[in-house]
N, C-alpha and C positions, 0 to 999 in steps of 0.2 A: 570432736573432728569432726566424724561422722554425719554428727543433729547436725553440725552447720554446714555441711559440705550437702545432705541435705535440702536443710532451707533453704542454699544458694540454687538448685536446679533447679525447686519447685520457685522462685523469685524471678529466675532465668524463664522459665514456663510459662508461669504471669505474664512477664513481660512479654514475652512473644505473643503468646497469644491475643495480648492488646493491640501490638501493635498490628498484628496479624486484623483485626476488629475491624481496626482501624482504617489500615489501607482498602480495605474490601466497601467502607463504609462511604469513604471519598468515591471508589471502583463505582460504588451503586450508583450513586447521585450525578456521577459523567455521562452515565449509559443510560441513565431515566433522561438527560437530555441527547444523546444522541440516538436512540432508537426509534425515542418519540421524534426528532426527526425527518431520522431514517421512513421512518411507515409513510411519512406524506408524501419525501419528495423521491425517495426511491422509485415509487408509483409513478406519480409524475412525470419521472426519466423516462420509463416503461411506454407509460402516452406520450410521449412525447417521438417515442421512438415510431410507435406504431401507426402518428398522424404521416409521421415524415413517411413511413414504408409507404402506405396507401399513396403519398402526393408523389414521390419521387420514385418510387420503384425498388427493387433487389439490390441493381448493379449501383447504382448512386450510391444506396446504403452500404454497402463494400466500399465502395472510393473513400466514403469515412472513414468509416474505419482502418482502414492500409493505409490513409494521413494520418490518420493520429496514431495509429500502431507505431508509424513514421517518426513520429516525434516523438513522444515514446521513449520510445527504442534508442534511438540518441542522448534523450535527456536522462534513460537509468543505467544506459553505460556509462556516461561521462559522468556523472551525478559524486558528491561526498553526503553521505546522510548526517549532513554536519547537523540537524534537529537531535540524532543522541547523542553528539558528544557532549551535545549543548545540558541535555538532561545528564549525561553519564557523568561529565565534567564538574558541571555545572549545580549539582543536589547537594553535595559537601557544601560549595562553599554560601551558596545559597541558605542552609543550614545553618553557619556558622556564622553568617551576617556578614561576611568579605565583597564585600562589594563591590574595591576597585579591581579584586581577581577575576569576579564572574563576569563585571564588565567590557573586561579584557580577553578573556572567554568568546564572547560572544563578538567584538571586533574581529579576534581570529577566527570567528565559522565565517563569518561575513566575507570573511579578504578569502578564504577558501569559496564560498559561494561566487563570486564574481567574480574568479580563475573557471569555475565550473560553468557559468552560464558562456561566457566569453563562449572557452571552446565551443560549451555544445551549437552553439548557435552557429559556429562559421561551421564546423564538421554539418551540421544539416545543412543551410541554403547552399552550402557547395557541392555538397556530397547528391542535393536530391536528383539529379539529372540523371545521375549516372548508377541510382538505387532505384529510380523510377526505369530506366527502361532495363535494365536488368532483371526487374522483376514482372515486364510486361506491360504496365503501366498506359493508360490513355496518356497523348499528346495534354489533353485539359488537368487529369491530375500533375503531369509531370508541371506543368506551370503551374498548377495551384500548391504543388507541397511549399516551392521555398517560404512565403509569405504566410503560409499554414503555421510553418516551424515560431511565429513569434508567439504561442501558446507558453511553447521549454518553461518562461524563468512563471509563468501563472501557475503552471501545473506540480512543479517538482516543490517538491518536502524539502523545506530549505531550515535555516535558522529561525527566520519568522514563527516557523510549527511549534519549535525547539522551546522559542519562549514562552509562545501562549503556553504548553505544555508544564514546562516550570512554572508557572505560575498560577495554577490553575482553572486556566479559563480555557473548557476545551467547547467554551457555547459558540466563540468566535468563530471558529472553528466547523463546527458546523452549519454555522453562516454559512460557509462556500459552497458544502454539497448544494442548499436552499437554492441561492443565488443561480448556480448553477443551473441547476434543475426548473428555474420562474426563467429564465432568458431562453433556454432550449423552448420548451413551451411555447415561447409566445412567438418568438423567430418560428414554429414551423406549423405553428396554426396561422400565421401569416404568410409561408409557402403555401402551404394545403388550399388557401384561401383565394390570394393572387397568380400566385404559380411559383418555380421555380425549378432550380435543378442545384446540380453538385457548386455550381458559384454560391447561390443565395442560402445552401443548406452548412458551407464551407464556412461564411459569416457567423451565422448564426452559431457550429461549435468556438469557430475563436472569439466572438463579442462573449461568449458563456463564463469559455476558462480567463479572460481578460480581468471582465467586471468582477467574477468569483476573488480571480488572485488577489487582483488592486482588492480589497476587501479586506482579508487577511493580513497583505502587509499592513496597513495602514492601523489593524485594530494590533498587530504585534506593537509599533513603535511606540504606541498609547499604553498599549499593561508596559511596556519596558521604563518610559518619561514618568507615570504612576509607582511605578516600583526601586526608582533610581539606578537603573537599570541600564541607563544609553549606550552605546558600546565605546570602546574606546580603542578606536581608527590606527592612530597613531601609534600608540603604545603596544598592541599589538602585533603590528606591526616594525616596530623593533625587536621584541621581544619572541614573536615568535611562539612556539608551543613550549616556552622555559615554565618550567615549574606545572606542566601537566605531563604529568611523567604516561606516556604512551599515547600521549595522544596520537601522532601522524603513522605508528603500526592501528590504534582504534579507528581514524579515519579513513584510511585503506582499509582493511576485513571489514570492513561495515559496507562501506561501497561496491565491495567483492560482492558478500552478501546481496544488497538487494537488487547488485545488475545482472545476475546470476536466476534471481528468480523472476525481476524483467524481463528478461530476453526471454524466457519461456511461454511468457504471456501472450509477447507484441511479436515475436515471431513463430508462435502458432500464427494468427492471423494473416503475417506475412506468408508464411507457408503455403496457407491455403487458398488463397489468392494466385500466386503465383502456380501452383500444382494443381489445384484444380477449378480455377475459373473465379469471375467474379461472383456468380451470380450463389457457388456455394461459398463463398467469401463473409457475401450479406447472410447466406445464415448464420455460418462463425461466430460475424459479428454479433444480432441480432440473439443468437443464442450467450453470445459473451453477456448483454446488458443484462441481462437476468442473476447470470452466475455473479457477476461486479455486484450485484444488489446484494446477492449472499454471502460475498467473501469483503461486503463491508465492516461486517463486526467485526469480524479478524483482522481489520485495517486498524478498524478505529480501536478493539480493545486493545490489542496488544499497548499500542504509544498511550493505552492508561495505564496499565500494568507495568509500566517501564520505568516513570521516576518512583514509585514504587519500591520497584523491585532495587530502584538505583541506590534509592533512602536506606533500603531496609540492610542490605549491603555494607553503604555504610556504617549504620551502626555494629556492625557484625550480625544480625538473625536470621541465618536462616532457616531455622525452622518457622519463621510465620513465612519465608519466601515459596519450602513447604506444599504449606499450609494452602495460598496464595492458588501456587501452581495445582494441587492437585481438586481445587472446588472448580477451580478453571474446567479443567479439564474435563470434568463428571458434568459439568452445565454443558458442555462442546459434545463430548459424546452426545449427549438427549436432542441435541441442536441436529448432528449429523441426522441419526435417525429418522427425525420426523422430517428434514429437508428433502432427504432420497427418498424415504416416505413419498413425500406426494407430487415428486418428479415423478417417479414410478406407475405413480395410478394419473394422475394427472398431467401430465409436460405435454399430449399432443394437443388439448383441448391450454393449453395456456398459450402454448404458439401459433395456432390458427385462431381462438379469440382476439388475445392480445397485434401483431400481424399480417391476417391470413393466410387464407389454406394454402396458396402456394410451400409456405413454410412448415407444412406438416412433416416432410424431411427431414427436421433438424433435431427427431425428438428421439433417437437412439444417442446421437454428440450430447442435449440438452441432460438425458440422467447419468451421460457417463463424464461433461463437463463438471457437473453439478454436486456429484459424487468425488471430483477431485478436489470440486470448493471447499462441500463438508470435509475434510478431511484434515486441511490446510484450518478449517475454521478450529475444529477439534483442538488442535496443537500450536494455536497462534501466542500465548503465553510462553513456550518455547525457549524462539528469538529472544523476547525483551529478556528473560532469565539467564541466561546462555552471555548474553554479553556481560549484565549486571556482573557475570560471573566470572569475568574476563574470557569467559571463551571464546573472542568474536575466529582463534586462527582457525581452532575443532570447526566451530562453524563451516568454516569454509567448505573445509575438504567435503563434509558431509555436504553443499550447498553443487560443488563439485561431480562430486559422485553422482549428484540427480540428475544436473544436468547433463554427460553423460548418457543417462540412464533413459533422457528425454530424445537424445539428439536418437540413438537404435532403435531407440521404439522406434521412431518417427520412419528411420530412414528401411523401415524392415515391413511395415506396417500402411505409411498414407497413397501410398500408389497403388496398389491391391483394393486397402476396403475404405477408402477417401476418408470420411468425415468419420466414421469409426476408429478409422487409425491412429486420430491425433487426441480421440481422446483416448484409447489406451497408455499414449504415450503420457499424456496431461496423470491419468491416477498413477503409470508407473511412478513418475517424476514427481510425485505427493506423495506417496509411501515410501519411498525412499529416504526424499529430506526430512515426513515427520520420527519414522522409526530412527535415523543417527539421531537426530535432536534427541530424544526421549534418550534414545540411550546413555549421551553425556551428562545430560541431566539427570537423572535418576543415580547416577556414578557420584557426582558431584558432589549433590545432595544427600547422599547414603548416611555419610555421620549424623546428619541434621535431623535420624529419627526421632518423635516422641513415645 
């Protein structure tokens, strides 16, 4: 009996290692696609920002940053992370060939998206004037804000993103960023050559979002058709979440998690604009251009790991999940050290070279925002593994605590320290968030030690 038990344990460990190895191979393949695309087009985005800064000035760049932040803030507050639901509930359905139920799940997710889009657009358009006047925007910005909000359906991750990730079509998602960068580059070069201001730059940003977003919608529909997974809208409307245990609770929890995280990013820009003025908002927007490029690996790698974690949890293989988490955090730690080192040594040179000498004052906030971004990249696997483990509610508690930390540090330091105060708040937010998530993951996976 003892020998049988030992043999079974050894077989379980071997299977777990094989599952982890297979998942890691898929992740590495998709990572190569993403990093290759990002290496080119993240640079192109920075070049576009540099051209735009020289063509229209920091105040106009700051205005675009504020308009974009407003649109994203409304979108992220009111959206539901339906793509995560498609992966969480759809992985097992896909694995077992239950296509009718998978199609119904996709249909239900699309209904949720439609409701979120209608509400988001209504709130964003109707609230633009009040919000703009409250933050002291110029009349020109207030006039442009409502139609700028049409980007919301094209920049929000929804069901179409879940379909592409479920069927391992990461290349189509990478193409969205490429198209955005290309359209922005063409538009900013045209503005630099022929002239232009806030209107022309706003049109460029809107066009880039709409064109790239449409491409992803079309790609997702084609993939769904290819795999016989086109949505069953009528069945979804008729039966709702029937058969998908915990669907609505999961949707609510993941929506709150995403909202709390994004609120910090875009609220920081809006706070800088309202408290410190348009020039500081312009500098902060440019700093975010750099730190967003740093965040992209975490933003994209987390979703890469998500379907793998969901599949492993469906198989009951938490040992393999632990292997993936530990490996990813080791690599993430190396990235954190390297990136922060580069920013400390060459941050001012990077700012001045890309955006001009007037942005040199952004060195301190660049280093601090970069450190905060690196903390996120270090722990990018924690959210998807927590959601796969059914720990969404606990994750929400940690994110609420992190948001309270951000708000408290912002109130305490921004008025006196300016952009450095925002940097302190960003770092405090990320530290609280990651420590909380890591503690839960370690506790839940403790019994899965090899």
